[in-house]
C-alpha positions as CSV (number, residue, x, y, z in Angstrom):
1,M,-42.3,-6.1,17.9
2,E,-39.6,-8.8,17.7
3,T,-38.5,-10.7,20.8
4,Q,-35.2,-9.7,22.3
5,S,-33.9,-13.2,21.9
6,S,-34.3,-13.6,18.2
7,P,-35.1,-10.6,16.0
8,L,-35.7,-11.1,12.4
9,H,-32.5,-10.2,10.5
10,V,-32.9,-8.6,7.0
11,Y,-30.1,-7.8,4.6
12,F,-30.6,-4.7,2.4
13,L,-28.5,-4.6,-0.8
14,P,-29.2,-1.4,-2.7
15,M,-28.0,-0.5,-6.2
16,M,-25.3,2.1,-6.0
17,A,-27.3,5.0,-7.4
18,P,-29.1,7.7,-5.4
19,G,-32.6,6.8,-6.7
20,H,-32.2,3.3,-5.4
21,M,-30.0,3.9,-2.3
22,I,-32.1,6.6,-0.7
23,P,-35.4,4.7,-0.6
24,M,-33.8,1.4,0.4
25,V,-32.0,3.1,3.4
26,D,-35.4,4.6,4.4
27,M,-36.9,1.1,4.0
28,A,-34.3,-0.4,6.2
29,R,-35.1,2.2,8.9
30,Q,-38.8,1.4,8.6
31,F,-38.1,-2.3,9.1
32,A,-35.8,-1.5,12.1
33,R,-38.6,0.5,13.7
34,Q,-40.6,-2.7,13.7
35,G,-37.9,-4.4,15.7
36,V,-36.1,-6.0,12.8
37,K,-32.3,-6.2,12.8
38,A,-31.3,-4.5,9.6
39,T,-28.0,-4.7,7.8
40,I,-27.2,-2.4,4.9
41,L,-24.5,-3.6,2.5
42,T,-22.9,-0.7,0.6
43,T,-19.6,0.9,-0.4
44,P,-17.6,3.4,1.7
45,L,-18.9,6.3,-0.4
46,Y,-22.5,5.6,0.5
47,A,-21.7,4.5,4.1
48,A,-20.2,7.9,4.7
49,Q,-23.4,9.5,3.4
50,I,-25.9,7.4,5.5
51,S,-24.0,6.8,8.7
52,K,-25.1,9.9,10.5
53,T,-28.8,9.1,9.9
54,I,-28.3,5.5,10.9
55,N,-26.4,6.4,14.1
56,R,-29.2,8.9,15.0
57,D,-31.9,6.3,14.6
58,N,-30.0,3.7,16.6
59,K,-29.4,6.2,19.4
60,E,-32.8,7.9,19.5
61,L,-35.1,5.1,18.5
62,E,-33.0,2.2,19.8
63,T,-33.1,0.5,16.4
64,Q,-30.6,-2.2,15.3
65,I,-29.1,-1.0,12.0
66,T,-25.6,-1.9,10.9
67,I,-23.6,-1.2,7.8
68,R,-21.4,-3.8,6.1
69,L,-18.7,-2.3,3.8
70,L,-18.3,-3.6,0.2
71,E,-15.2,-2.3,-1.7
72,F,-16.1,-1.2,-5.2
73,P,-14.1,-3.2,-7.8
74,Y,-12.9,-0.3,-10.1
75,R,-9.8,-2.0,-11.4
76,E,-11.5,-5.4,-12.2
77,S,-14.3,-3.6,-13.9
78,G,-12.3,-1.1,-16.0
79,L,-13.8,1.9,-14.3
80,P,-12.1,5.1,-13.1
81,E,-11.3,5.1,-9.4
82,G,-14.0,6.7,-7.4
83,C,-16.8,5.8,-9.9
84,E,-18.9,3.8,-7.4
85,D,-22.1,5.5,-8.3
86,L,-24.2,4.9,-11.4
87,S,-24.9,8.6,-11.8
88,N,-21.1,9.2,-12.3
89,T,-21.1,7.1,-15.5
90,T,-21.4,9.2,-18.7
91,T,-21.3,6.6,-21.5
92,S,-23.2,3.4,-22.3
93,E,-19.9,1.5,-22.1
94,Q,-19.2,2.8,-18.6
95,M,-22.8,1.9,-17.6
96,H,-22.2,-1.6,-19.0
97,R,-19.0,-1.9,-17.0
98,F,-20.8,-0.7,-13.9
99,F,-23.5,-3.3,-14.1
100,N,-20.8,-6.0,-14.6
101,A,-19.0,-4.7,-11.5
102,L,-22.1,-5.7,-9.5
103,N,-21.2,-9.4,-10.0
104,H,-18.0,-8.8,-8.0
105,F,-20.1,-8.2,-4.8
106,Q,-21.3,-11.8,-4.7
107,I,-18.3,-13.2,-2.9
108,P,-18.1,-10.6,-0.1
109,V,-21.9,-10.6,0.5
110,E,-21.9,-14.4,0.7
111,R,-19.0,-14.2,3.2
112,F,-20.9,-11.7,5.4
113,A,-24.1,-13.8,5.1
114,A,-22.3,-16.9,6.3
115,E,-21.2,-15.0,9.4
116,D,-24.5,-13.2,10.1
117,R,-27.1,-15.8,9.0
118,P,-29.7,-13.3,7.9
119,D,-33.3,-14.5,7.4
120,C,-33.9,-12.5,4.2
121,I,-32.1,-10.4,1.6
122,I,-33.8,-7.5,-0.1
123,A,-31.7,-6.8,-3.2
124,G,-31.8,-4.3,-6.0
125,A,-33.1,-6.1,-9.2
126,M,-29.7,-5.7,-10.9
127,F,-28.0,-8.0,-8.4
128,V,-29.0,-11.0,-10.5
129,W,-26.9,-13.4,-8.4
130,S,-28.8,-12.7,-5.2
131,N,-31.4,-15.4,-6.0
132,D,-28.7,-18.2,-6.1
133,L,-27.1,-16.8,-3.0
134,A,-30.4,-16.9,-1.1
135,A,-31.1,-20.4,-2.3
136,R,-27.7,-21.6,-1.1
137,L,-28.3,-20.0,2.3
138,G,-31.9,-21.2,2.5
139,I,-33.3,-17.7,3.0
140,T,-35.9,-15.5,1.3
141,R,-34.9,-13.2,-1.5
142,L,-37.1,-10.2,-2.3
143,S,-36.4,-7.7,-5.1
144,F,-36.6,-3.9,-5.1
145,W,-37.1,-2.2,-8.4
146,G,-37.5,1.4,-7.2
147,T,-40.8,1.9,-9.2
148,G,-44.5,1.8,-8.5
149,F,-47.0,-0.8,-9.6
150,L,-48.3,1.0,-12.7
151,P,-44.9,1.1,-14.5
152,L,-44.3,-2.5,-13.7
153,C,-47.7,-3.5,-15.1
154,A,-47.2,-1.4,-18.2
155,H,-43.8,-2.9,-18.8
156,H,-45.2,-6.4,-18.3
157,S,-47.9,-5.7,-20.8
158,L,-45.5,-4.4,-23.5
159,L,-43.1,-7.3,-22.9
160,K,-46.0,-9.9,-23.3
161,H,-48.0,-8.3,-26.2
162,R,-45.3,-6.2,-27.9
163,P,-47.8,-3.8,-29.6
164,H,-45.0,-1.4,-30.5
165,E,-43.5,-4.0,-32.9
166,K,-46.7,-4.0,-34.9
167,I,-46.4,-0.4,-36.1
168,E,-43.8,1.3,-38.2
169,S,-44.2,4.9,-37.3
170,D,-42.2,6.2,-34.3
171,T,-44.9,8.8,-33.6
172,E,-48.2,6.9,-34.0
173,E,-49.9,6.2,-30.7
174,F,-50.9,2.8,-29.6
175,V,-52.8,1.5,-26.5
176,I,-50.9,-0.5,-23.9
177,P,-53.0,-3.7,-23.8
178,D,-55.0,-5.0,-20.9
179,L,-54.3,-2.3,-18.4
180,P,-57.1,-0.9,-16.0
181,D,-56.8,2.5,-17.8
182,T,-56.6,3.3,-21.5
183,L,-53.0,4.5,-21.7
184,K,-51.4,5.4,-25.0
185,M,-47.8,5.9,-25.9
186,T,-45.6,6.0,-29.0
187,K,-42.8,3.7,-30.2
188,Q,-40.2,6.3,-29.4
189,Q,-41.4,6.5,-25.7
190,V,-41.0,2.8,-25.1
191,P,-38.1,1.9,-22.7
192,E,-35.0,1.1,-24.6
193,T,-34.9,-2.4,-23.0
194,L,-38.0,-3.3,-25.0
195,R,-37.0,-1.9,-28.4
196,D,-35.4,-3.7,-31.3
197,D,-32.7,-1.0,-31.7
198,A,-31.5,-1.4,-28.1
199,E,-27.7,-1.9,-27.8
200,S,-26.9,-5.6,-27.4
201,N,-25.2,-5.2,-24.0
202,V,-28.4,-3.4,-22.7
203,K,-30.5,-6.3,-23.9
204,E,-28.1,-8.8,-22.4
205,I,-28.2,-7.1,-19.0
206,F,-32.0,-6.9,-18.8
207,A,-32.5,-10.4,-20.0
208,K,-30.5,-11.6,-17.0
209,I,-32.5,-9.2,-14.7
210,F,-35.9,-10.5,-15.9
211,K,-34.8,-14.1,-15.6
212,A,-33.6,-13.5,-12.0
213,E,-36.9,-11.7,-11.2
214,A,-38.8,-14.8,-12.2
215,G,-37.1,-16.7,-9.5
216,S,-37.4,-14.2,-6.6
217,Y,-39.9,-14.8,-3.8
218,G,-41.6,-11.4,-4.3
219,M,-41.1,-7.6,-4.5
220,V,-41.1,-4.9,-2.0
221,M,-42.6,-1.7,-3.4
222,N,-42.2,1.9,-2.5
223,S,-45.8,2.8,-3.1
224,F,-49.2,2.7,-1.2
225,Y,-52.4,1.0,-2.1
226,E,-54.6,4.1,-2.3
227,L,-52.4,5.6,-5.0
228,E,-52.8,2.9,-7.6
229,P,-55.3,0.2,-6.3
230,A,-56.2,-1.2,-9.8
231,Y,-52.5,-1.7,-10.5
232,V,-51.8,-3.3,-7.2
233,K,-54.6,-5.8,-8.1
234,Y,-53.3,-6.3,-11.6
235,G,-49.7,-6.9,-10.4
236,K,-50.7,-9.5,-8.0
237,E,-53.4,-11.3,-10.1
238,V,-52.2,-10.8,-13.7
239,I,-48.4,-10.8,-13.3
240,G,-48.8,-13.2,-10.4
241,K,-46.0,-11.9,-8.3
242,K,-46.1,-11.5,-4.6
243,A,-45.7,-7.9,-3.7
244,W,-45.9,-5.7,-0.6
245,H,-46.4,-1.9,-0.7
246,V,-44.6,-0.3,2.2
247,G,-44.3,3.3,1.1
248,P,-44.0,6.2,0.8
249,V,-40.7,5.4,2.6
250,S,-39.7,9.1,2.6
251,L,-42.2,9.7,5.3
252,C,-39.9,8.1,7.9
253,N,-38.1,11.4,7.8
254,K,-40.2,13.6,10.0
255,E,-38.0,16.5,11.2
256,D,-36.5,19.2,9.0
257,G,-33.0,18.0,9.9
258,E,-33.8,14.5,8.7
259,K,-35.2,15.8,5.5
260,S,-32.2,18.1,4.8
261,Q,-29.7,15.3,5.4
262,R,-31.5,12.7,3.3
263,G,-29.2,11.5,0.5
264,Q,-26.0,13.3,-0.2
265,A,-24.7,16.5,1.5
266,A,-26.9,19.3,0.3
267,S,-25.3,22.2,-1.6
268,I,-27.4,24.7,0.3
269,G,-27.7,25.0,4.1
270,E,-31.0,24.1,5.7
271,E,-31.4,27.5,7.3
272,E,-30.7,29.4,4.0
273,C,-33.1,27.2,2.1
274,L,-35.9,27.6,4.6
275,N,-35.4,31.4,5.0
276,W,-35.7,31.8,1.2
277,L,-38.9,29.7,1.1
278,N,-40.3,31.5,4.1
279,S,-40.1,34.8,2.2
280,K,-42.5,33.5,-0.5
281,N,-46.3,33.2,-0.6
282,P,-47.9,29.8,-0.1
283,N,-48.2,27.7,-3.4
284,S,-46.3,30.3,-5.4
285,V,-42.9,28.7,-6.0
286,V,-42.1,26.2,-8.8
287,Y,-39.4,23.7,-7.9
288,V,-37.4,22.5,-11.0
289,C,-35.3,19.4,-10.6
290,F,-34.5,16.4,-12.9
291,G,-32.9,13.9,-10.6
292,S,-29.4,12.5,-10.2
293,M,-29.1,10.8,-13.6
294,S,-30.1,13.4,-16.2
295,I,-27.6,15.3,-18.3
296,F,-28.8,18.3,-20.3
297,S,-27.1,20.1,-23.2
298,A,-26.2,23.7,-22.9
299,A,-28.9,24.5,-25.4
300,Q,-31.6,22.8,-23.2
301,L,-30.4,24.6,-20.1
302,R,-30.8,27.9,-21.9
303,E,-34.3,27.0,-22.8
304,I,-35.2,26.1,-19.2
305,A,-33.7,29.3,-18.0
306,A,-35.7,31.4,-20.5
307,G,-38.9,29.4,-19.9
308,V,-38.9,29.7,-16.1
309,E,-38.0,33.4,-16.3
310,A,-40.9,34.1,-18.8
311,S,-43.4,32.2,-16.6
312,G,-43.2,35.0,-14.0
313,Q,-43.3,32.5,-11.1
314,P,-40.8,32.4,-8.2
315,F,-38.7,29.3,-8.7
316,I,-36.0,27.0,-7.2
317,W,-33.9,25.4,-10.0
318,V,-31.5,22.6,-9.2
319,V,-28.6,22.3,-11.7
320,K,-26.3,19.3,-11.5
321,Q,-22.8,20.0,-10.3
322,N,-21.1,18.5,-13.3
323,M,-22.7,21.3,-15.4
324,E,-20.8,23.9,-13.3
325,E,-17.9,24.2,-15.7
326,E,-20.4,25.0,-18.5
327,M,-22.1,27.6,-16.5
328,N,-20.8,30.6,-18.5
329,D,-21.6,28.8,-21.8
330,W,-25.3,28.2,-21.2
331,M,-26.6,30.8,-18.8
332,P,-28.4,33.6,-20.7
333,E,-26.7,36.9,-20.2
334,G,-28.0,38.8,-17.2
335,F,-30.2,35.9,-16.2
336,E,-29.2,35.6,-12.5
337,E,-29.4,39.4,-12.1
338,R,-32.9,39.5,-13.6
339,V,-34.3,36.7,-11.4
340,E,-32.3,37.6,-8.3
341,N,-35.3,38.3,-6.1
342,R,-37.6,35.5,-7.3
343,G,-35.2,32.7,-8.3
344,L,-32.9,30.4,-6.3
345,I,-30.4,28.3,-8.2
346,I,-28.9,25.3,-6.3
347,R,-25.8,24.0,-8.0
348,G,-25.4,20.4,-6.9
349,W,-27.5,18.3,-4.5
350,A,-30.8,19.8,-3.1
351,P,-32.7,18.7,0.0
352,Q,-35.7,17.8,-2.1
353,V,-38.1,16.5,0.5
354,L,-37.4,19.5,2.7
355,I,-38.2,21.8,-0.2
356,L,-41.3,20.0,-1.5
357,D,-42.8,19.9,1.9
358,H,-42.7,23.6,2.4
359,E,-46.0,25.5,2.0
360,A,-44.4,27.9,-0.5
361,I,-44.0,25.2,-3.1
362,G,-46.9,25.1,-5.6
363,G,-45.5,23.1,-8.5
364,F,-42.7,20.7,-9.4
365,V,-41.1,20.4,-12.8
366,T,-39.9,16.8,-12.8
367,H,-38.3,14.1,-14.9
368,C,-40.9,11.7,-13.5
369,G,-38.4,9.5,-11.7
370,W,-40.5,7.4,-9.3
371,N,-38.9,8.8,-6.1
372,S,-39.6,12.4,-7.3
373,V,-43.2,11.6,-8.3
374,L,-43.9,10.0,-4.9
375,E,-42.2,12.8,-3.0
376,G,-44.3,15.3,-4.9
377,I,-47.4,13.3,-4.2
378,V,-46.6,13.1,-0.4
379,A,-46.2,16.9,-0.4
380,G,-49.5,17.4,-2.2
381,V,-47.8,19.2,-5.1
382,T,-48.8,19.3,-8.7
383,M,-46.3,18.6,-11.5
384,V,-45.1,19.6,-14.9
385,T,-44.0,16.2,-16.3
386,W,-40.8,16.0,-18.4
387,P,-39.9,12.3,-18.7
388,L,-36.5,11.4,-20.1
389,S,-35.8,7.6,-19.9
390,A,-36.2,4.4,-17.8
391,E,-39.9,4.0,-16.8
392,Q,-40.5,7.7,-16.7
393,F,-43.0,7.9,-19.6
394,F,-45.2,5.4,-17.7
395,N,-45.0,7.6,-14.6
396,E,-46.0,10.6,-16.7
397,K,-49.2,8.8,-17.8
398,M,-50.0,8.1,-14.1
399,V,-49.5,11.7,-13.0
400,T,-51.3,13.4,-15.9
401,Q,-54.0,10.8,-16.9
402,V,-54.7,8.5,-14.0
403,L,-54.2,10.9,-11.0
404,K,-54.8,14.1,-13.0
405,I,-52.4,16.2,-11.0
406,G,-49.9,17.1,-13.8
407,V,-49.4,19.0,-17.0
408,P,-47.1,17.5,-19.7
409,V,-44.3,19.7,-21.0
410,G,-44.4,17.8,-24.4
411,A,-41.5,15.4,-24.2
412,Q,-41.9,13.0,-27.1
413,A,-39.0,10.5,-27.0
414,W,-37.1,8.3,-24.6
415,T,-33.5,9.6,-24.5
416,R,-30.1,8.2,-23.6
417,R,-28.2,10.2,-21.0
418,T,-25.9,11.8,-23.5
419,D,-28.6,12.4,-26.1
420,S,-28.6,15.8,-27.8
421,R,-32.0,15.8,-29.5
422,A,-33.8,19.1,-30.3
423,P,-34.6,20.6,-26.9
424,I,-38.0,21.3,-25.4
425,N,-38.4,25.0,-26.2
426,R,-38.9,27.9,-23.8
427,E,-42.4,28.5,-25.0
428,N,-43.5,25.0,-24.1
429,I,-41.8,25.3,-20.7
430,E,-43.4,28.7,-20.0
431,A,-46.9,27.5,-21.1
432,A,-46.7,24.3,-19.0
433,V,-45.6,26.2,-15.8
434,K,-48.4,28.8,-16.2
435,E,-51.0,26.1,-16.8
436,L,-49.8,24.2,-13.7
437,M,-49.8,27.3,-11.5
438,I,-52.6,29.6,-12.6
439,G,-56.4,29.3,-13.1
440,E,-59.4,27.2,-12.0
441,E,-58.0,23.9,-13.4
442,A,-54.8,24.5,-11.5
443,E,-56.7,24.7,-8.3
444,E,-58.7,21.5,-9.0
445,R,-55.4,19.7,-9.7
446,R,-54.0,21.1,-6.4
447,S,-57.0,19.8,-4.5
448,R,-56.6,16.3,-5.9
449,A,-52.8,16.4,-5.1
450,I,-53.5,17.5,-1.5
451,A,-56.0,14.7,-1.0
452,L,-53.4,12.2,-2.3
453,G,-50.8,13.6,0.0
454,N,-53.1,13.0,3.0
455,M,-53.8,9.5,1.8
456,A,-50.0,8.9,1.6
457,K,-49.5,10.0,5.2
458,K,-52.3,7.9,6.5
459,A,-51.0,4.8,4.7
460,V,-47.8,4.6,6.8
461,E,-49.6,5.4,10.1
462,P,-50.5,2.5,12.4
463,G,-53.3,0.6,10.8
464,G,-52.7,2.2,7.4
465,S,-52.5,0.2,4.2
466,S,-48.6,0.3,4.0
467,D,-48.2,-0.3,7.7
468,T,-50.5,-3.3,7.5
469,D,-48.6,-4.6,4.4
470,L,-45.2,-4.2,6.1
471,R,-46.4,-6.1,9.2
472,S,-47.9,-8.8,6.9
473,L,-44.5,-9.2,5.1
474,L,-42.6,-9.5,8.4
475,E,-45.0,-12.1,9.6
476,E,-44.5,-14.1,6.4
477,L,-40.7,-13.8,6.8
478,R,-41.0,-15.2,10.3
479,K,-43.0,-18.1,9.0
480,N,-40.4,-18.7,6.3
481,R,-37.6,-18.7,8.9
482,K,-39.4,-21.4,10.9
């Protein structure tokens, strides 16, 4: 623990998107529980969402966590008022403007830092100016990417060797070079940032991000050693980047109340959700959720509805709130009536960790976002993998081929958010859910998933691999301060 006279002071600057904000807030809480003074820099929208959790920790655990407010520059960025969350953007032009808006935070953050004199800043990778700021202040800058080691290693390999540029076919498989496992993918599954046909503004943004990363002191990872030991080793030795694994950070939420309040306000009450789950048999329910960024067409939503209904399994299905006005256009006639006793549809934000941790959940249909994958692993739940974009096809390889706890639904191509390609059909969805939930292989997958979940919990306990890495990082930051 830190001395009362001079606690280590760490700034946390999360990207304004749920998939980045939620784990970084949990990380700040982890650091604070080690006696660190933590300051979270964020906008009023997110401050309102996290303040209750922060206040509870400060009161009950006597932590020192403060929030510094950053006003979002809508007008200067050409964004609609209230658009201070990446998940609210719907076009590539809006996303580009959103990333440009992040540059406007440099001046207020530097002003706060001049007053507070922090010892370190942990910033989302897209705050490319945070390196220069840290250098001017003489403090350590660490980056947070919001992924695990495997996707970072796979991305590094593709960036270095560019095997996808040596083949013409979009559907021909190639091996990602030099990785600890033989992982194959196709050209159309490669992240947009690595492809020749990427939009010029996307290439420009990520060129700046990679350049900034080269100058950072190291990375803080929401992962744990036992999950991907070969990739931890590869990352440190081959990529040559300092990195500390301190996850799974979601495990700092121990009580049901903490789990239900994590992130945004849930669209279903904790009691209602738990009562529904308590009425189901252990390992019988499939949880279907595609994260905060995905946008599906009405045709795809109809296929999901038909697929989960045909599977015969009880299910919870989370449908994004912005689909609400299309509800009558996509929902199959009589669907809600037919599945009334075995299906729960949550329209909006779901308390995902609370749901996954319940004994009734036996499977998870996921877009393979890193937070969702890790939260599924913590809960010991097997997964139907349905990657959409970002690093999600790498995560699918990890779940299905390395860890062997998942079944692919058959997604073949990286998609933009507003893409309207041919949907995954109901037969594929039904077959994947049944394969995940029923039979001897399903039980073997479940045993592996439960074992991984136990490893995850041990990692953050005193003396565990993530607890040890966190303490090692704090010791290094203290030395840097001196």
